[in-house]
C-alpha positions in Angstrom: 95.3 106.0 86.4 91.9 105.0 87.6 91.0 106.1 91.1 91.5 103.6 93.9 88.6 102.9 96.2 88.7 104.9 99.4 87.6 101.9 101.5 86.1 98.6 100.7 82.4 98.9 101.3 81.6 95.3 101.8 83.4 92.1 102.9 81.7 89.0 101.8 82.8 85.4 101.5 85.1 84.8 98.6 88.6 85.1 97.4 91.3 87.3 95.8 90.8 88.2 92.1 89.5 85.2 90.3 89.2 83.0 93.4 86.4 80.6 94.0 84.3 81.4 97.1 85.2 79.4 100.2 83.1 78.3 103.1 83.8 80.2 106.3 86.8 78.7 108.0 87.9 76.8 104.9 91.4 77.4 103.4 91.3 80.0 100.6 92.5 79.0 97.1 93.2 82.3 95.3 93.9 82.5 91.6 96.0 85.6 92.3 99.5 84.7 93.3 101.5 86.3 96.1 104.8 87.8 94.9 107.1 85.4 96.8 106.0 82.3 94.9 107.6 83.6 91.6 110.8 84.3 93.6 110.7 80.8 94.9 110.3 79.2 91.5 113.3 81.2 90.2 115.5 80.2 93.1 115.9 83.8 94.2 114.0 83.3 97.5 116.5 80.7 98.5 119.4 83.0 97.5 117.8 85.9 99.5 117.4 83.7 102.5 121.1 82.6 102.4 122.4 86.1 102.0 120.2 87.4 104.8 121.2 84.6 107.2 124.9 85.3 106.4 124.4 88.9 107.4 123.6 87.7 111.0 127.3 87.0 111.5 127.8 90.8 112.0 124.3 91.9 112.4 123.1 95.1 110.7 119.6 93.8 110.1 118.1 97.0 111.5 119.3 100.6 111.9 120.9 99.8 115.4 123.9 98.2 113.5 124.9 96.1 116.5 127.5 94.0 114.6 127.1 91.0 116.9 127.3 87.4 115.7 123.7 86.3 116.0 124.4 83.0 114.2 126.4 82.1 117.3 123.3 83.0 119.4 124.8 86.3 120.5 122.5 89.3 120.7 122.5 93.0 121.6 119.7 95.6 121.4 116.9 93.3 120.1 117.7 90.5 122.6 117.2 88.0 119.8 119.8 85.4 118.7 119.9 82.8 116.0 116.1 82.1 115.9 113.1 84.4 116.1 110.9 84.3 119.1 107.1 83.8 118.6 105.0 84.8 121.5 101.6 84.0 120.0 100.0 83.2 116.7 96.2 83.1 115.9 93.3 84.3 113.8 93.2 88.0 114.6 89.9 89.8 114.3 91.2 93.2 115.6 93.0 94.4 112.5 91.6 96.6 109.8 88.5 95.3 108.0 90.4 94.8 104.8 92.9 92.5 106.6 90.7 90.6 109.0 87.9 90.0 106.6 85.6 87.2 107.9 88.2 84.6 108.8 90.8 86.8 110.4 94.3 87.9 109.8 96.9 85.1 110.4 98.8 87.1 113.0 102.2 86.0 114.3 103.5 88.1 117.2 107.3 88.2 117.3 109.0 88.8 120.7 111.4 91.6 121.5 111.8 94.8 119.4 114.4 97.3 118.1 112.6 100.3 119.6 111.9 101.1 123.2 108.5 102.9 122.9 107.7 104.0 126.5 103.9 103.7 125.8 104.0 100.3 124.0 100.7 98.4 124.4 102.6 95.1 123.9 105.2 96.0 126.4 105.2 92.6 128.0 106.5 90.9 124.8 108.4 93.8 123.2 110.5 94.9 126.3 109.4 93.0 129.3 110.1 89.5 128.0 113.2 88.1 129.6 115.7 86.4 127.3 115.7 83.4 129.7 111.9 83.1 129.3 111.8 83.5 125.5 111.5 80.3 123.5 113.4 80.2 120.2 111.3 79.3 117.2 113.2 77.3 114.5 112.2 77.9 110.9 110.4 74.6 110.6 108.1 75.6 113.5 107.5 79.1 112.1 106.6 77.6 108.7 104.2 75.2 110.3 102.5 78.1 112.0 102.0 79.9 108.7 100.5 76.7 107.1 98.2 76.1 110.1 96.9 79.7 109.9 96.3 79.2 106.2 94.4 75.9 106.9 92.2 77.7 109.4 91.1 80.1 106.6 93.0 83.2 107.4 93.3 85.8 104.6 97.0 86.6 105.1 100.1 86.0 107.2 100.7 89.0 109.3 104.1 89.3 110.9 104.0 91.8 113.9 107.3 93.5 114.9 109.5 91.8 112.3 112.2 94.4 111.8 114.9 92.5 113.8 114.2 89.0 112.4 113.9 89.5 108.6 116.5 86.7 107.9 114.7 84.3 110.1 111.4 85.0 108.4 112.9 84.5 104.9 114.4 81.2 106.1 111.0 80.0 107.4 109.2 81.1 104.3 111.1 78.6 102.2 109.6 75.4 103.7 106.3 77.1 104.0 106.1 77.8 100.3 107.4 74.3 99.5 104.5 72.9 101.5 101.9 75.1 99.8 101.7 78.6 101.4 99.9 80.9 99.1 98.6 83.8 101.3 99.7 87.4 101.0 102.4 88.4 103.4 101.7 91.4 105.7 104.8 93.1 107.1 103.5 94.9 110.2 106.4 97.2 111.1 107.3 100.3 113.2 109.2 101.4 110.0 112.5 101.3 111.9 113.9 99.0 109.2 117.2 98.9 107.4 117.6 99.6 103.7 119.2 96.2 103.4 116.3 94.4 104.9 113.8 96.1 102.6 116.0 95.1 99.6 115.8 91.5 100.7 112.0 91.8 101.1 111.4 93.3 97.6 109.2 90.9 95.8 108.5 88.9 99.0 106.1 91.2 100.9 102.7 91.9 99.4 101.3 94.3 102.0 103.5 96.7 104.0 101.8 98.0 107.1 104.2 100.6 108.7 103.6 102.8 111.7 104.7 106.4 111.3 105.1 107.4 115.0 106.9 110.7 115.2 108.1 113.5 113.0 110.5 115.3 115.4 113.8 113.7 116.4 113.5 115.1 119.9 110.1 113.4 120.3 111.6 110.1 118.9 114.5 110.3 121.4 112.1 110.8 124.3 109.4 108.3 123.4 110.9 105.6 121.2 114.6 106.0 122.2 115.8 106.4 118.6 116.6 109.9 117.4 117.0 108.9 113.8 113.5 107.3 113.7 111.8 110.0 111.7 114.5 110.1 109.0 114.5 106.3 108.8 110.7 106.0 108.7 110.4 108.5 105.9 113.0 106.7 103.8 111.7 103.2 104.4 108.0 104.0 103.9 108.9 105.7 100.6 110.7 102.5 99.6 107.8 100.3 100.6 105.6 102.4 98.4 108.0 102.2 95.5 107.9 98.4 95.8 104.2 97.7 96.1 102.4 101.0 95.5 99.1 102.2 97.0 96.9 99.7 98.8 94.6 97.7 96.5 91.6 95.6 97.3 90.0 92.6 95.6 86.3 92.5 94.7 85.6 91.0 98.1 87.0 94.0 99.9 90.3 92.4 101.0 93.7 94.0 100.7 96.1 92.0 98.5 98.9 94.4 97.7 100.2 97.8 98.7 101.0 100.0 101.6 98.7 100.7 104.6 100.2 103.4 106.9 99.1 103.5 110.5 99.5 106.6 112.7 98.6 106.5 116.4 97.4 110.0 117.3 99.0 111.0 120.6 97.7 113.3 123.3 99.0 116.8 122.7 100.6 115.6 119.4 98.6 117.2 116.7 101.6 119.1 115.4 103.4 115.7 114.8 100.3 114.3 113.2 99.9 117.2 110.8 103.6 117.0 109.8 103.4 113.3 109.1 100.1 113.7 107.1 101.6 116.5 105.0 104.6 114.3 104.2 102.4 111.4 103.2 100.3 113.6 100.9 103.3 115.3 99.3 105.5 112.2 98.9 103.0 109.3 98.4 100.0 111.2 97.0 96.3 111.4 97.8 95.8 107.7 97.1 97.9 106.7 100.1 95.8 104.6 102.5 96.1 105.8 106.1 94.6 104.5 109.3 94.5 107.3 111.9 94.2 105.4 115.2 92.5 106.8 118.3 93.0 103.9 120.7 96.0 105.4 122.6 96.0 104.8 126.4 98.7 105.0 129.0 100.7 101.7 129.0 104.2 100.4 129.3 106.3 102.9 131.2 103.8 105.7 131.2 102.2 106.3 134.6 102.6 108.1 137.8 105.3 110.8 137.4 106.7 109.1 134.2 105.9 111.0 131.0 103.0 113.0 132.5 102.3 114.8 129.2 101.0 111.5 127.7 99.5 110.0 130.8 96.0 110.4 129.6 93.7 109.1 126.8 93.3 111.0 123.6 90.3 113.3 123.6 87.5 113.1 121.1 88.2 116.7 120.0 91.9 115.8 119.3 91.0 112.9 117.1 88.3 114.8 115.3 90.9 117.5 114.5 93.3 114.8 113.2 90.7 113.6 110.8 89.9 117.1 109.7 93.6 117.8 109.0 93.9 114.6 106.9 90.8 115.5 104.9 91.8 119.1 104.4 95.2 117.9 103.0 93.4 115.9 100.4 94.1 112.4 101.8 91.0 110.7 100.4 91.6 107.1 101.6 91.3 107.1 105.4 90.4 103.8 107.1 86.8 103.8 108.1 87.3 102.2 111.6 87.9 104.4 114.6 89.7 101.8 116.7 
């Protein structure tokens, strides 16, 4: 196997493999085809959508296994009923270079969450959003958002916190594809996904972008309120890698298929970081693409007397050591940005 590039060195105006260059802001017309379009032509995308929606009658869409009838607009842990909740959608220029490119990542932030991270930097929409204030987003509206982001020239459609609304995303993808959607799908997840959801997404998602937050169950209980998080994350990230492989770039430096793993380095958490990086190296290999992130700051429920051990920013020395550990383990594809 030929070596994969460590990091795209340049991003210039153009398209996916074989695409014609586009003017800035113009819709991209790639010759490369996202995986979901073949599924749509075969009728499998519609069948997947129907099966996924039926599963909402006794919801086990995520590992919480709440068994409530979300088709009847009931909800439990994720506070989301029949329809997904979109809190914002826009051209996002804060993602990794290989996703944001020059026209931005078409990011759709989904409200609520199936975790309760005490330090969540999107706390207002993941946990603080009241059900009475959340506006349901029917599939036709969600499809229109995807198509508008494509029309604005975005390089991909980036679903943020999608774990609890996989059926709704599949439902919305159908009309979007029928009206010409052709961008790669980025599944931007905490990795607290169910095996069933990932099976439904096989052949739909082009780029998986999972977080890997914690290695120790006791840390997961304390900070994300899910003791099985480490076990679930390992299994799901391995499955994501089986589906799409290591991250690949086109000749313009944009990612178009594969897995991009994010790990937020936490204050005092280098032992967790090392364990996670060792697992990535052993299970996914040296070509695994990893973004070690240094932008932690106290947020959410962290502050005052709450969680004092993480009530500070990450030090430069800690992040430098995290990078050194990754390089010493032989992980050769670390994202070049530091925040």
